mmCIF file of the N, C-alpha and C atoms, coordinates in Angstrom:
data_MODEL
# 
_entry.id   MODEL 
# 
loop_
_atom_site.group_PDB 
_atom_site.id 
_atom_site.type_symbol 
_atom_site.label_atom_id 
_atom_site.label_alt_id 
_atom_site.label_comp_id 
_atom_site.label_asym_id 
_atom_site.label_entity_id 
_atom_site.label_seq_id 
_atom_site.pdbx_PDB_ins_code 
_atom_site.Cartn_x 
_atom_site.Cartn_y 
_atom_site.Cartn_z 
_atom_site.occupancy 
_atom_site.B_iso_or_equiv 
_atom_site.pdbx_formal_charge 
_atom_site.auth_seq_id 
_atom_site.auth_comp_id 
_atom_site.auth_asym_id 
_atom_site.auth_atom_id 
_atom_site.pdbx_PDB_model_num 
ATOM 1   N N  . UNK A 1 1  ? -9.905  14.990  18.407 1.00 0.00 ? 1  UNK A N  1 
ATOM 2   C CA . UNK A 1 1  ? -10.094 13.698  17.699 1.00 0.00 ? 1  UNK A CA 1 
ATOM 3   C C  . UNK A 1 1  ? -9.963  14.019  16.356 1.00 0.00 ? 1  UNK A C  1 
ATOM 4   N N  . UNK A 1 2  ? -8.787  12.912  15.675 1.00 0.00 ? 2  UNK A N  1 
ATOM 5   C CA . UNK A 1 2  ? -9.199  12.996  14.259 1.00 0.00 ? 2  UNK A CA 1 
ATOM 6   C C  . UNK A 1 2  ? -9.974  12.334  13.318 1.00 0.00 ? 2  UNK A C  1 
ATOM 7   N N  . UNK A 1 3  ? -9.922  12.299  12.219 1.00 0.00 ? 3  UNK A N  1 
ATOM 8   C CA . UNK A 1 3  ? -10.490 11.775  11.362 1.00 0.00 ? 3  UNK A CA 1 
ATOM 9   C C  . UNK A 1 3  ? -9.560  10.722  10.475 1.00 0.00 ? 3  UNK A C  1 
ATOM 10  N N  . UNK A 1 4  ? -9.562  10.127  10.443 1.00 0.00 ? 4  UNK A N  1 
ATOM 11  C CA . UNK A 1 4  ? -7.803  9.332   9.972  1.00 0.00 ? 4  UNK A CA 1 
ATOM 12  C C  . UNK A 1 4  ? -8.656  8.338   8.625  1.00 0.00 ? 4  UNK A C  1 
ATOM 13  N N  . UNK A 1 5  ? -8.035  8.469   7.159  1.00 0.00 ? 5  UNK A N  1 
ATOM 14  C CA . UNK A 1 5  ? -8.577  8.213   5.968  1.00 0.00 ? 5  UNK A CA 1 
ATOM 15  C C  . UNK A 1 5  ? -7.195  7.639   5.368  1.00 0.00 ? 5  UNK A C  1 
ATOM 16  N N  . UNK A 1 6  ? -7.470  6.463   5.092  1.00 0.00 ? 6  UNK A N  1 
ATOM 17  C CA . UNK A 1 6  ? -6.460  5.149   4.622  1.00 0.00 ? 6  UNK A CA 1 
ATOM 18  C C  . UNK A 1 6  ? -6.444  5.440   2.844  1.00 0.00 ? 6  UNK A C  1 
ATOM 19  N N  . UNK A 1 7  ? -5.845  6.451   2.361  1.00 0.00 ? 7  UNK A N  1 
ATOM 20  C CA . UNK A 1 7  ? -6.096  6.649   1.195  1.00 0.00 ? 7  UNK A CA 1 
ATOM 21  C C  . UNK A 1 7  ? -4.874  6.026   0.210  1.00 0.00 ? 7  UNK A C  1 
ATOM 22  N N  . UNK A 1 8  ? -4.747  5.532   -1.508 1.00 0.00 ? 8  UNK A N  1 
ATOM 23  C CA . UNK A 1 8  ? -3.736  4.952   -2.054 1.00 0.00 ? 8  UNK A CA 1 
ATOM 24  C C  . UNK A 1 8  ? -3.190  6.638   -2.560 1.00 0.00 ? 8  UNK A C  1 
ATOM 25  N N  . UNK A 1 9  ? -2.218  6.470   -3.256 1.00 0.00 ? 9  UNK A N  1 
ATOM 26  C CA . UNK A 1 9  ? -0.911  7.504   -3.321 1.00 0.00 ? 9  UNK A CA 1 
ATOM 27  C C  . UNK A 1 9  ? -1.332  7.897   -4.976 1.00 0.00 ? 9  UNK A C  1 
ATOM 28  N N  . UNK A 1 10 ? -2.478  8.986   -4.864 1.00 0.00 ? 10 UNK A N  1 
ATOM 29  C CA . UNK A 1 10 ? -3.341  9.567   -5.901 1.00 0.00 ? 10 UNK A CA 1 
ATOM 30  C C  . UNK A 1 10 ? -3.729  11.078  -5.704 1.00 0.00 ? 10 UNK A C  1 
ATOM 31  N N  . UNK A 1 11 ? -3.184  11.655  -6.336 1.00 0.00 ? 11 UNK A N  1 
ATOM 32  C CA . UNK A 1 11 ? -3.184  13.333  -6.219 1.00 0.00 ? 11 UNK A CA 1 
ATOM 33  C C  . UNK A 1 11 ? -4.893  14.000  -6.299 1.00 0.00 ? 11 UNK A C  1 
ATOM 34  N N  . UNK A 1 12 ? -5.713  13.410  -6.912 1.00 0.00 ? 12 UNK A N  1 
ATOM 35  C CA . UNK A 1 12 ? -6.962  13.923  -6.208 1.00 0.00 ? 12 UNK A CA 1 
ATOM 36  C C  . UNK A 1 12 ? -7.428  12.963  -4.782 1.00 0.00 ? 12 UNK A C  1 
ATOM 37  N N  . UNK A 1 13 ? -7.108  12.184  -4.434 1.00 0.00 ? 13 UNK A N  1 
ATOM 38  C CA . UNK A 1 13 ? -7.644  11.553  -3.497 1.00 0.00 ? 13 UNK A CA 1 
ATOM 39  C C  . UNK A 1 13 ? -7.500  13.128  -1.808 1.00 0.00 ? 13 UNK A C  1 
ATOM 40  N N  . UNK A 1 14 ? -6.713  13.423  -1.311 1.00 0.00 ? 14 UNK A N  1 
ATOM 41  C CA . UNK A 1 14 ? -6.530  14.054  -0.499 1.00 0.00 ? 14 UNK A CA 1 
ATOM 42  C C  . UNK A 1 14 ? -7.696  15.538  -0.433 1.00 0.00 ? 14 UNK A C  1 
ATOM 43  N N  . UNK A 1 15 ? -7.828  16.146  -1.782 1.00 0.00 ? 15 UNK A N  1 
ATOM 44  C CA . UNK A 1 15 ? -8.800  17.233  -2.120 1.00 0.00 ? 15 UNK A CA 1 
ATOM 45  C C  . UNK A 1 15 ? -10.048 16.197  -1.863 1.00 0.00 ? 15 UNK A C  1 
ATOM 46  N N  . UNK A 1 16 ? -10.525 15.705  -2.413 1.00 0.00 ? 16 UNK A N  1 
ATOM 47  C CA . UNK A 1 16 ? -11.936 14.837  -2.544 1.00 0.00 ? 16 UNK A CA 1 
ATOM 48  C C  . UNK A 1 16 ? -11.861 14.503  -0.823 1.00 0.00 ? 16 UNK A C  1 
ATOM 49  N N  . UNK A 1 17 ? -11.365 14.051  -0.296 1.00 0.00 ? 17 UNK A N  1 
ATOM 50  C CA . UNK A 1 17 ? -11.164 14.179  1.111  1.00 0.00 ? 17 UNK A CA 1 
ATOM 51  C C  . UNK A 1 17 ? -12.217 15.157  1.842  1.00 0.00 ? 17 UNK A C  1 
ATOM 52  N N  . UNK A 1 18 ? -11.351 15.961  1.718  1.00 0.00 ? 18 UNK A N  1 
ATOM 53  C CA . UNK A 1 18 ? -11.449 17.088  2.574  1.00 0.00 ? 18 UNK A CA 1 
ATOM 54  C C  . UNK A 1 18 ? -12.871 18.050  2.025  1.00 0.00 ? 18 UNK A C  1 
ATOM 55  N N  . UNK A 1 19 ? -13.595 18.135  0.837  1.00 0.00 ? 19 UNK A N  1 
ATOM 56  C CA . UNK A 1 19 ? -14.646 18.264  0.426  1.00 0.00 ? 19 UNK A CA 1 
ATOM 57  C C  . UNK A 1 19 ? -15.695 17.305  0.829  1.00 0.00 ? 19 UNK A C  1 
ATOM 58  N N  . UNK A 1 20 ? -15.682 16.045  0.648  1.00 0.00 ? 20 UNK A N  1 
ATOM 59  C CA . UNK A 1 20 ? -16.516 15.334  1.558  1.00 0.00 ? 20 UNK A CA 1 
ATOM 60  C C  . UNK A 1 20 ? -16.396 15.326  3.004  1.00 0.00 ? 20 UNK A C  1 
ATOM 61  N N  . UNK A 1 21 ? -15.530 15.359  3.457  1.00 0.00 ? 21 UNK A N  1 
ATOM 62  C CA . UNK A 1 21 ? -15.649 15.476  5.425  1.00 0.00 ? 21 UNK A CA 1 
ATOM 63  C C  . UNK A 1 21 ? -16.035 16.795  6.110  1.00 0.00 ? 21 UNK A C  1 
ATOM 64  N N  . UNK A 1 22 ? -16.065 17.559  5.046  1.00 0.00 ? 22 UNK A N  1 
ATOM 65  C CA . UNK A 1 22 ? -16.047 19.403  5.646  1.00 0.00 ? 22 UNK A CA 1 
ATOM 66  C C  . UNK A 1 22 ? -17.350 18.733  6.582  1.00 0.00 ? 22 UNK A C  1 
ATOM 67  N N  . UNK A 1 23 ? -17.387 19.318  7.787  1.00 0.00 ? 23 UNK A N  1 
ATOM 68  C CA . UNK A 1 23 ? -18.709 18.876  8.583  1.00 0.00 ? 23 UNK A CA 1 
ATOM 69  C C  . UNK A 1 23 ? -18.929 18.130  9.117  1.00 0.00 ? 23 UNK A C  1 
ATOM 70  N N  . UNK A 1 24 ? -18.312 16.663  9.089  1.00 0.00 ? 24 UNK A N  1 
ATOM 71  C CA . UNK A 1 24 ? -18.379 15.671  9.548  1.00 0.00 ? 24 UNK A CA 1 
ATOM 72  C C  . UNK A 1 24 ? -17.865 15.253  10.980 1.00 0.00 ? 24 UNK A C  1 
ATOM 73  N N  . UNK A 1 25 ? -16.481 15.778  11.250 1.00 0.00 ? 25 UNK A N  1 
ATOM 74  C CA . UNK A 1 25 ? -15.541 15.450  11.916 1.00 0.00 ? 25 UNK A CA 1 
ATOM 75  C C  . UNK A 1 25 ? -15.915 16.290  13.450 1.00 0.00 ? 25 UNK A C  1 
ATOM 76  N N  . UNK A 1 26 ? -15.585 16.288  14.391 1.00 0.00 ? 26 UNK A N  1 
ATOM 77  C CA . UNK A 1 26 ? -16.074 16.807  15.477 1.00 0.00 ? 26 UNK A CA 1 
ATOM 78  C C  . UNK A 1 26 ? -14.608 17.919  15.374 1.00 0.00 ? 26 UNK A C  1 
ATOM 79  N N  . UNK A 1 27 ? -13.992 18.235  15.570 1.00 0.00 ? 27 UNK A N  1 
ATOM 80  C CA . UNK A 1 27 ? -12.837 19.173  15.457 1.00 0.00 ? 27 UNK A CA 1 
ATOM 81  C C  . UNK A 1 27 ? -12.833 20.010  14.547 1.00 0.00 ? 27 UNK A C  1 
ATOM 82  N N  . UNK A 1 28 ? -12.920 19.481  13.443 1.00 0.00 ? 28 UNK A N  1 
ATOM 83  C CA . UNK A 1 28 ? -12.561 20.248  11.656 1.00 0.00 ? 28 UNK A CA 1 
ATOM 84  C C  . UNK A 1 28 ? -11.298 19.449  11.071 1.00 0.00 ? 28 UNK A C  1 
ATOM 85  N N  . UNK A 1 29 ? -10.885 18.772  12.148 1.00 0.00 ? 29 UNK A N  1 
ATOM 86  C CA . UNK A 1 29 ? -9.219  18.002  11.749 1.00 0.00 ? 29 UNK A CA 1 
ATOM 87  C C  . UNK A 1 29 ? -9.477  16.673  11.221 1.00 0.00 ? 29 UNK A C  1 
ATOM 88  N N  . UNK A 1 30 ? -8.498  16.407  9.864  1.00 0.00 ? 30 UNK A N  1 
ATOM 89  C CA . UNK A 1 30 ? -8.388  15.666  9.231  1.00 0.00 ? 30 UNK A CA 1 
ATOM 90  C C  . UNK A 1 30 ? -7.062  14.712  9.577  1.00 0.00 ? 30 UNK A C  1 
ATOM 91  N N  . UNK A 1 31 ? -6.805  13.389  9.341  1.00 0.00 ? 31 UNK A N  1 
ATOM 92  C CA . UNK A 1 31 ? -5.478  12.950  9.011  1.00 0.00 ? 31 UNK A CA 1 
ATOM 93  C C  . UNK A 1 31 ? -5.428  11.990  8.413  1.00 0.00 ? 31 UNK A C  1 
ATOM 94  N N  . UNK A 1 32 ? -4.477  12.284  6.990  1.00 0.00 ? 32 UNK A N  1 
ATOM 95  C CA . UNK A 1 32 ? -4.695  11.244  6.067  1.00 0.00 ? 32 UNK A CA 1 
ATOM 96  C C  . UNK A 1 32 ? -3.755  10.419  5.906  1.00 0.00 ? 32 UNK A C  1 
ATOM 97  N N  . UNK A 1 33 ? -3.846  8.870   5.815  1.00 0.00 ? 33 UNK A N  1 
ATOM 98  C CA . UNK A 1 33 ? -2.102  8.441   5.352  1.00 0.00 ? 33 UNK A CA 1 
ATOM 99  C C  . UNK A 1 33 ? -2.682  7.708   4.324  1.00 0.00 ? 33 UNK A C  1 
ATOM 100 N N  . UNK A 1 34 ? -1.224  8.179   3.956  1.00 0.00 ? 34 UNK A N  1 
ATOM 101 C CA . UNK A 1 34 ? -0.909  8.053   2.119  1.00 0.00 ? 34 UNK A CA 1 
ATOM 102 C C  . UNK A 1 34 ? -0.439  6.374   1.986  1.00 0.00 ? 34 UNK A C  1 
ATOM 103 N N  . UNK A 1 35 ? -1.143  5.702   1.562  1.00 0.00 ? 35 UNK A N  1 
ATOM 104 C CA . UNK A 1 35 ? -0.146  4.617   1.683  1.00 0.00 ? 35 UNK A CA 1 
ATOM 105 C C  . UNK A 1 35 ? -0.039  3.585   -0.080 1.00 0.00 ? 35 UNK A C  1 
ATOM 106 N N  . UNK A 1 36 ? 0.977   3.068   -0.781 1.00 0.00 ? 36 UNK A N  1 
ATOM 107 C CA . UNK A 1 36 ? 0.604   2.812   -1.544 1.00 0.00 ? 36 UNK A CA 1 
ATOM 108 C C  . UNK A 1 36 ? -0.293  1.359   -1.389 1.00 0.00 ? 36 UNK A C  1 
ATOM 109 N N  . UNK A 1 37 ? -0.182  0.773   -0.729 1.00 0.00 ? 37 UNK A N  1 
ATOM 110 C CA . UNK A 1 37 ? -0.900  -0.691  -0.686 1.00 0.00 ? 37 UNK A CA 1 
ATOM 111 C C  . UNK A 1 37 ? -1.194  -0.379  1.288  1.00 0.00 ? 37 UNK A C  1 
ATOM 112 N N  . UNK A 1 38 ? -3.022  -0.878  1.250  1.00 0.00 ? 38 UNK A N  1 
ATOM 113 C CA . UNK A 1 38 ? -2.834  -0.526  2.544  1.00 0.00 ? 38 UNK A CA 1 
ATOM 114 C C  . UNK A 1 38 ? -3.171  -1.996  3.730  1.00 0.00 ? 38 UNK A C  1 
ATOM 115 N N  . UNK A 1 39 ? -2.379  -2.789  2.606  1.00 0.00 ? 39 UNK A N  1 
ATOM 116 C CA . UNK A 1 39 ? -2.525  -4.163  3.484  1.00 0.00 ? 39 UNK A CA 1 
ATOM 117 C C  . UNK A 1 39 ? -0.842  -4.508  3.938  1.00 0.00 ? 39 UNK A C  1 
ATOM 118 N N  . UNK A 1 40 ? -0.247  -3.576  3.815  1.00 0.00 ? 40 UNK A N  1 
ATOM 119 C CA . UNK A 1 40 ? 1.444   -3.449  3.694  1.00 0.00 ? 40 UNK A CA 1 
ATOM 120 C C  . UNK A 1 40 ? 1.383   -3.759  5.559  1.00 0.00 ? 40 UNK A C  1 
ATOM 121 N N  . UNK A 1 41 ? 0.840   -2.619  6.280  1.00 0.00 ? 41 UNK A N  1 
ATOM 122 C CA . UNK A 1 41 ? 0.680   -2.377  8.037  1.00 0.00 ? 41 UNK A CA 1 
ATOM 123 C C  . UNK A 1 41 ? -0.064  -3.574  8.726  1.00 0.00 ? 41 UNK A C  1 
ATOM 124 N N  . UNK A 1 42 ? -0.618  -4.487  7.989  1.00 0.00 ? 42 UNK A N  1 
ATOM 125 C CA . UNK A 1 42 ? -1.292  -5.482  8.504  1.00 0.00 ? 42 UNK A CA 1 
ATOM 126 C C  . UNK A 1 42 ? -0.054  -6.557  7.795  1.00 0.00 ? 42 UNK A C  1 
ATOM 127 N N  . UNK A 1 43 ? 0.034   -6.766  6.959  1.00 0.00 ? 43 UNK A N  1 
ATOM 128 C CA . UNK A 1 43 ? 1.062   -8.001  7.020  1.00 0.00 ? 43 UNK A CA 1 
ATOM 129 C C  . UNK A 1 43 ? 2.399   -8.272  7.806  1.00 0.00 ? 43 UNK A C  1 
ATOM 130 N N  . UNK A 1 44 ? 2.779   -6.548  8.026  1.00 0.00 ? 44 UNK A N  1 
ATOM 131 C CA . UNK A 1 44 ? 4.119   -6.357  8.909  1.00 0.00 ? 44 UNK A CA 1 
ATOM 132 C C  . UNK A 1 44 ? 3.619   -6.811  10.181 1.00 0.00 ? 44 UNK A C  1 
ATOM 133 N N  . UNK A 1 45 ? 2.838   -6.543  10.449 1.00 0.00 ? 45 UNK A N  1 
ATOM 134 C CA . UNK A 1 45 ? 1.896   -6.933  12.091 1.00 0.00 ? 45 UNK A CA 1 
ATOM 135 C C  . UNK A 1 45 ? 1.909   -8.643  12.076 1.00 0.00 ? 45 UNK A C  1 
ATOM 136 N N  . UNK A 1 46 ? 1.660   -9.266  11.478 1.00 0.00 ? 46 UNK A N  1 
ATOM 137 C CA . UNK A 1 46 ? 1.061   -10.676 11.574 1.00 0.00 ? 46 UNK A CA 1 
ATOM 138 C C  . UNK A 1 46 ? 3.028   -11.593 11.224 1.00 0.00 ? 46 UNK A C  1 
ATOM 139 N N  . UNK A 1 47 ? 3.608   -11.228 10.344 1.00 0.00 ? 47 UNK A N  1 
ATOM 140 C CA . UNK A 1 47 ? 5.342   -11.717 9.900  1.00 0.00 ? 47 UNK A CA 1 
ATOM 141 C C  . UNK A 1 47 ? 6.038   -12.202 11.040 1.00 0.00 ? 47 UNK A C  1 
ATOM 142 N N  . UNK A 1 48 ? 6.209   -11.531 11.883 1.00 0.00 ? 48 UNK A N  1 
ATOM 143 C CA . UNK A 1 48 ? 6.755   -12.253 13.390 1.00 0.00 ? 48 UNK A CA 1 
ATOM 144 C C  . UNK A 1 48 ? 5.995   -13.073 13.790 1.00 0.00 ? 48 UNK A C  1 
ATOM 145 N N  . UNK A 1 49 ? 5.259   -13.425 14.132 1.00 0.00 ? 49 UNK A N  1 
ATOM 146 C CA . UNK A 1 49 ? 3.948   -14.517 14.529 1.00 0.00 ? 49 UNK A CA 1 
ATOM 147 C C  . UNK A 1 49 ? 4.441   -15.819 13.551 1.00 0.00 ? 49 UNK A C  1 
ATOM 148 N N  . UNK A 1 50 ? 4.282   -15.238 12.431 1.00 0.00 ? 50 UNK A N  1 
ATOM 149 C CA . UNK A 1 50 ? 4.509   -16.339 11.464 1.00 0.00 ? 50 UNK A CA 1 
ATOM 150 C C  . UNK A 1 50 ? 5.987   -16.830 11.492 1.00 0.00 ? 50 UNK A C  1 
ATOM 151 N N  . UNK A 1 51 ? 6.700   -16.519 11.390 1.00 0.00 ? 51 UNK A N  1 
ATOM 152 C CA . UNK A 1 51 ? 8.331   -16.656 11.677 1.00 0.00 ? 51 UNK A CA 1 
ATOM 153 C C  . UNK A 1 51 ? 8.185   -17.600 12.858 1.00 0.00 ? 51 UNK A C  1 
ATOM 154 N N  . UNK A 1 52 ? 8.060   -17.046 13.973 1.00 0.00 ? 52 UNK A N  1 
ATOM 155 C CA . UNK A 1 52 ? 8.008   -18.243 15.315 1.00 0.00 ? 52 UNK A CA 1 
ATOM 156 C C  . UNK A 1 52 ? 7.469   -19.523 15.552 1.00 0.00 ? 52 UNK A C  1 
ATOM 157 N N  . UNK A 1 53 ? 5.983   -19.127 14.754 1.00 0.00 ? 53 UNK A N  1 
ATOM 158 C CA . UNK A 1 53 ? 5.351   -20.335 14.945 1.00 0.00 ? 53 UNK A CA 1 
ATOM 159 C C  . UNK A 1 53 ? 5.644   -21.714 13.705 1.00 0.00 ? 53 UNK A C  1 
ATOM 160 N N  . UNK A 1 54 ? 6.668   -21.492 12.496 1.00 0.00 ? 54 UNK A N  1 
ATOM 161 C CA . UNK A 1 54 ? 6.998   -22.672 12.358 1.00 0.00 ? 54 UNK A CA 1 
ATOM 162 C C  . UNK A 1 54 ? 8.146   -23.519 12.617 1.00 0.00 ? 54 UNK A C  1 
ATOM 163 N N  . UNK A 1 55 ? 7.618   -25.099 12.165 1.00 0.00 ? 55 UNK A N  1 
ATOM 164 C CA . UNK A 1 55 ? 8.707   -25.720 13.451 1.00 0.00 ? 55 UNK A CA 1 
ATOM 165 C C  . UNK A 1 55 ? 10.038  -26.079 12.689 1.00 0.00 ? 55 UNK A C  1 
ATOM 166 N N  . UNK A 1 56 ? 10.513  -26.274 12.370 1.00 0.00 ? 56 UNK A N  1 
ATOM 167 C CA . UNK A 1 56 ? 12.368  -26.412 12.091 1.00 0.00 ? 56 UNK A CA 1 
ATOM 168 C C  . UNK A 1 56 ? 12.351  -26.990 10.951 1.00 0.00 ? 56 UNK A C  1 
ATOM 169 N N  . UNK A 1 57 ? 13.172  -27.120 10.492 1.00 0.00 ? 57 UNK A N  1 
ATOM 170 C CA . UNK A 1 57 ? 13.632  -28.004 8.786  1.00 0.00 ? 57 UNK A CA 1 
ATOM 171 C C  . UNK A 1 57 ? 14.296  -29.362 9.365  1.00 0.00 ? 57 UNK A C  1 
ATOM 172 N N  . UNK A 1 58 ? 14.088  -30.528 9.399  1.00 0.00 ? 58 UNK A N  1 
ATOM 173 C CA . UNK A 1 58 ? 14.714  -31.486 9.482  1.00 0.00 ? 58 UNK A CA 1 
ATOM 174 C C  . UNK A 1 58 ? 15.502  -31.772 8.004  1.00 0.00 ? 58 UNK A C  1 
ATOM 175 N N  . UNK A 1 59 ? 16.517  -32.484 8.196  1.00 0.00 ? 59 UNK A N  1 
ATOM 176 C CA . UNK A 1 59 ? 17.699  -32.788 6.811  1.00 0.00 ? 59 UNK A CA 1 
ATOM 177 C C  . UNK A 1 59 ? 17.945  -34.024 7.131  1.00 0.00 ? 59 UNK A C  1 
# 
């Protein structure tokens, strides 16, 4: 089991996360996902649904 943390792209976050989560996860492994914007993954998932549900333009 991984302990997943979403962080912004800052240099000090991975070190802080490791220090704070020592002894909190079951097997001691930590997976750090660094995203510039945390909203990107959500927006990408909903984009295709928005494009399919719009009515066609009538000229």
